[in-house]
C-alpha positions as CSV (number, residue, x, y, z in Angstrom):
1,M,69.6,99.5,110.3
2,A,72.9,101.4,109.8
3,L,75.7,100.6,112.2
4,P,76.7,103.5,114.4
5,K,80.2,104.8,114.2
6,P,82.5,104.0,117.1
7,K,81.7,106.4,120.0
8,H,85.3,107.8,120.1
9,L,84.9,109.1,116.6
10,E,81.8,111.2,117.3
11,P,81.8,115.0,116.6
12,E,82.4,116.0,120.2
13,Y,85.9,114.5,119.9
14,G,86.5,115.6,116.3
15,A,85.9,119.1,117.5
16,Q,89.2,119.1,119.2
17,F,90.9,119.9,115.9
18,F,89.3,123.3,115.9
19,D,91.5,124.3,118.9
20,P,94.2,126.8,118.1
21,S,96.8,124.8,120.1
22,V,96.2,121.7,117.9
23,A,96.8,123.7,114.8
24,S,99.9,125.2,116.2
25,A,101.3,121.8,117.2
26,Y,100.4,120.2,113.8
27,R,103.6,121.3,112.2
28,F,105.6,119.0,114.5
29,R,104.1,115.8,113.0
30,P,106.5,113.9,110.7
31,P,106.1,114.7,107.0
32,Y,104.7,112.3,104.5
33,P,107.5,110.4,102.7
34,E,108.3,111.3,99.1
35,E,107.1,107.9,97.9
36,A,103.5,108.9,99.1
37,Y,103.4,111.7,96.6
38,T,104.7,109.5,93.8
39,I,101.8,107.1,94.5
40,L,99.3,109.9,94.6
41,A,100.4,111.4,91.3
42,G,100.4,108.0,89.7
43,L,96.8,107.4,90.6
44,I,95.6,110.5,88.7
45,V,94.5,109.1,85.3
46,D,91.8,111.5,84.1
47,G,92.5,115.0,82.8
48,P,92.4,117.8,83.7
49,R,94.4,116.7,86.8
50,V,92.1,118.0,89.5
51,V,92.4,116.9,93.2
52,L,90.2,117.3,96.2
53,E,91.6,116.9,99.7
54,L,89.1,116.5,102.6
55,G,90.3,117.5,106.1
56,C,93.6,118.9,104.8
57,G,94.9,120.3,108.1
58,L,97.8,122.6,107.3
59,G,97.7,121.6,103.7
60,E,100.9,119.6,103.6
61,I,99.6,117.3,100.8
62,A,97.5,119.9,99.1
63,R,100.3,122.4,98.8
64,R,102.7,119.8,97.4
65,L,100.2,118.4,94.9
66,A,99.4,121.8,93.6
67,T,102.9,121.8,92.0
68,Q,102.0,118.6,90.1
69,T,98.4,119.1,89.1
70,D,96.1,121.5,87.4
71,R,94.0,122.3,90.5
72,V,93.7,121.3,94.1
73,D,90.6,122.0,96.2
74,A,91.5,121.8,99.9
75,V,88.7,121.4,102.5
76,E,89.3,122.0,106.2
77,P,86.7,123.1,108.8
78,S,89.2,124.6,111.3
79,H,89.8,128.3,110.8
80,A,93.0,128.0,112.8
81,M,94.3,125.3,110.5
82,L,93.5,127.2,107.3
83,A,94.9,130.5,108.7
84,L,98.3,128.8,109.2
85,A,98.1,126.8,105.9
86,R,97.8,129.9,103.8
87,T,101.0,131.3,105.3
88,L,103.1,128.1,104.6
89,P,105.2,127.6,101.4
90,G,102.8,127.2,98.4
91,G,99.8,128.3,100.4
92,E,99.1,131.2,98.0
93,R,99.4,129.3,94.7
94,S,96.7,130.3,92.2
95,N,95.6,126.7,91.5
96,L,95.1,125.9,95.1
97,Q,91.7,126.8,96.5
98,W,91.0,126.7,100.2
99,Y,87.5,125.9,101.6
100,C,86.7,126.5,105.2
101,C,83.9,124.0,105.7
102,T,83.2,120.4,106.7
103,A,83.4,117.5,104.2
104,E,79.6,117.2,104.8
105,E,79.0,120.9,103.8
106,F,81.3,121.0,100.8
107,A,79.6,121.4,97.4
108,Y,80.8,118.4,95.5
109,V,80.9,118.6,91.7
110,P,82.0,115.8,89.3
111,G,85.5,115.7,87.8
112,Y,88.0,114.9,90.5
113,G,90.7,112.5,89.4
114,L,91.6,112.0,93.1
115,V,89.9,112.6,96.4
116,I,92.3,112.4,99.3
117,A,91.5,111.8,103.0
118,A,94.7,111.7,104.9
119,E,94.1,110.7,108.5
120,S,90.7,112.5,108.4
121,L,87.9,110.3,107.0
122,H,87.3,108.7,110.4
123,W,85.9,112.0,111.7
124,M,83.4,112.4,108.9
125,D,79.8,111.2,108.5
126,W,80.5,108.2,106.3
127,D,77.0,107.7,105.1
128,R,76.9,111.3,103.7
129,V,80.5,111.9,102.6
130,L,81.3,108.6,100.8
131,P,78.3,108.7,98.4
132,A,79.1,112.4,97.6
133,I,82.7,111.4,96.9
134,R,81.6,108.7,94.5
135,V,79.5,111.2,92.5
136,A,82.4,113.7,92.4
137,L,85.0,111.3,91.1
138,A,86.0,111.4,87.4
139,P,85.4,108.2,85.4
140,H,88.8,106.8,86.4
141,G,89.1,108.6,89.7
142,S,89.9,107.2,93.1
143,L,89.4,107.9,96.8
144,V,92.7,107.6,98.5
145,L,93.2,107.1,102.3
146,L,96.6,107.7,103.9
147,D,97.6,106.8,107.4
148,R,101.0,107.6,109.0
149,R,102.0,104.9,111.5
150,L,103.0,106.0,115.0
151,D,103.3,102.5,116.5
152,T,106.6,101.3,115.0
153,V,109.0,103.5,117.0
154,P,111.2,101.5,119.5
155,W,109.7,103.3,122.5
156,W,106.1,102.5,121.6
157,T,105.7,99.7,124.1
158,A,106.5,102.1,127.0
159,L,104.6,105.0,125.6
160,R,101.3,103.3,124.6
161,P,100.0,103.0,128.2
162,L,100.2,106.7,128.6
163,I,97.6,107.3,125.9
164,P,94.4,106.1,127.7
165,R,95.7,107.4,131.0
166,Y,96.0,111.0,129.8
167,S,93.7,111.3,126.7
168,T,90.6,113.4,127.0
169,N,88.9,111.0,124.6
170,S,87.6,108.7,127.3
171,D,85.8,106.5,124.8
172,F,88.7,105.6,122.6
173,Q,89.0,102.0,121.5
174,P,91.5,100.5,119.0
175,Y,89.9,100.2,115.5
176,D,90.8,99.8,111.9
177,L,89.1,102.3,109.6
178,L,89.1,100.1,106.5
179,D,87.5,97.3,108.5
180,E,84.8,99.7,109.8
181,L,84.0,100.8,106.3
182,A,83.9,97.3,104.9
183,R,81.5,96.2,107.7
184,R,79.1,98.9,106.5
185,Q,79.6,98.0,102.8
186,L,80.8,101.6,102.2
187,F,84.3,101.1,100.8
188,H,86.5,98.1,99.8
189,P,89.9,99.3,98.5
190,D,91.0,98.2,95.0
191,G,94.6,98.6,96.0
192,R,96.8,98.9,99.1
193,T,100.5,99.6,99.7
194,T,102.8,100.8,102.4
195,T,105.6,103.2,101.7
196,A,109.2,102.2,102.5
197,P,110.2,103.5,105.9
198,V,112.3,106.7,105.8
199,L,114.3,108.3,108.6
200,F,113.0,111.5,110.2
201,S,114.8,113.5,112.8
202,Q,113.4,116.1,115.2
203,T,114.1,117.4,118.7
204,V,112.8,115.6,121.7
205,E,110.8,118.8,122.5
206,D,109.2,118.9,119.1
207,Y,108.3,115.2,119.3
208,V,106.6,115.8,122.7
209,E,104.7,118.8,121.3
210,S,103.5,116.8,118.3
211,W,101.4,114.7,120.6
212,H,99.3,117.9,121.3
213,S,98.2,117.9,117.6
214,R,96.4,114.6,118.2
215,N,92.9,113.8,119.3
216,G,92.7,113.7,123.1
217,F,95.7,115.8,123.8
218,S,94.6,119.4,122.9
219,R,96.1,121.8,125.4
220,E,92.7,123.5,125.6
221,R,91.1,120.3,126.8
222,M,93.8,119.2,129.2
223,S,94.5,121.0,132.5
224,P,97.9,122.6,132.5
225,S,99.1,120.2,135.2
226,R,97.9,117.2,133.3
227,A,99.5,118.4,130.1
228,S,102.8,119.1,131.9
229,E,102.8,115.7,133.6
230,F,102.1,114.0,130.2
231,D,104.9,115.9,128.6
232,T,107.3,114.9,131.3
233,R,106.4,111.3,131.1
234,V,106.8,111.2,127.3
235,R,110.1,113.1,127.5
236,D,111.4,110.6,130.1
237,I,110.4,107.7,127.8
238,V,112.0,108.9,124.6
239,R,115.1,110.7,125.9
240,P,117.2,107.4,126.2
241,Y,116.7,107.0,122.4
242,A,117.8,110.5,121.6
243,Q,121.2,111.5,120.3
244,G,121.8,114.7,122.0
245,R,118.6,116.8,121.6
246,F,117.4,114.7,118.6
247,L,115.3,111.7,118.0
248,C,115.7,109.8,114.8
249,Y,113.0,107.3,113.8
250,K,111.4,105.7,110.8
251,V,108.2,106.9,109.2
252,H,106.0,105.0,106.8
253,V,102.5,105.5,105.4
254,K,99.7,103.0,104.6
255,V,97.9,103.9,101.4
256,A,94.6,102.4,100.2
257,W,92.6,103.5,97.2
258,G,89.4,102.6,95.4
259,V,85.8,103.8,94.7
260,P,83.1,104.1,97.4
261,N,80.4,101.5,97.0
262,I,76.9,102.3,95.9
263,V,74.6,101.6,98.9
C-alpha cells in the first residue's frame, strides 16, 4: 500500500498559490544565486538542449535558462503567476513556452535534457508525476530539485515560532522532501550540492511582504487583522538587524539531481 503524502502537502493547501496576492508577493523572494544556473547548465548533456520546469512560478529560472538553451517549457497552474511571468524580462522569448496547467495534466513527451522542480515538487502527486518525468527525460537527462534555505538568517530563532502561530496551514509538520521520496522508493538523487552563500539586500518591508508568497500566509486566507499582526511581529524581529531600511542576509540553495526510480 502506497504511503500517503504528509497532510500539510495536500491540494487544499497547495491551492493557496492560485491566489493573486501570492503571485504579487512572489517577486520579493530572494533570487537564485548565479552558481545555481551554472550547475543547471552543466547538467544538460543531451542535445538539443531542451528544459522543462514544473511549477515555475514567475519563471525566474525558466526565463534565465531560455538564454542558455534551445527551448524551455515552463508549466505553472496559477493564471495569476503566468500573467505576471509573461510581463517580466525574457517572458516573451520565442524559445520559451508557457503552459497553464498542473504537472499532472501536462502532456509529457521524451527528450528533455533537464526537468526542474524548484520548491514545487512537494505539491505534486508524486506517484503520477515522477514516472511521467522519467519517461520524458532524454537518455542522459536528470530531474533537478532546488530549495532556497530560509532558516540560516540570524533572526530565524526568533521568527520561527511565529510560523505555526499565524500560518493557515494548520497541518504543517517539518519534513524533508528527499527523505519522503526515498521512503516511497520514488527518487534517490545521484548527486547533491549546496551553492556558496551570497549576500542579498532588500528593504524590511519587502522582506515582510515576501512571507505572503509562502504557503500558509496568503493574504486571501488570512484575516486583515491577522495579516497585519503577523507583519508587525516580523517587522519588529528583523528591524534590529537592518541597516537603515535594508536587511542584508545570505542566500544559498540546495540542489539534488538524478533519475526517478521505476516502481
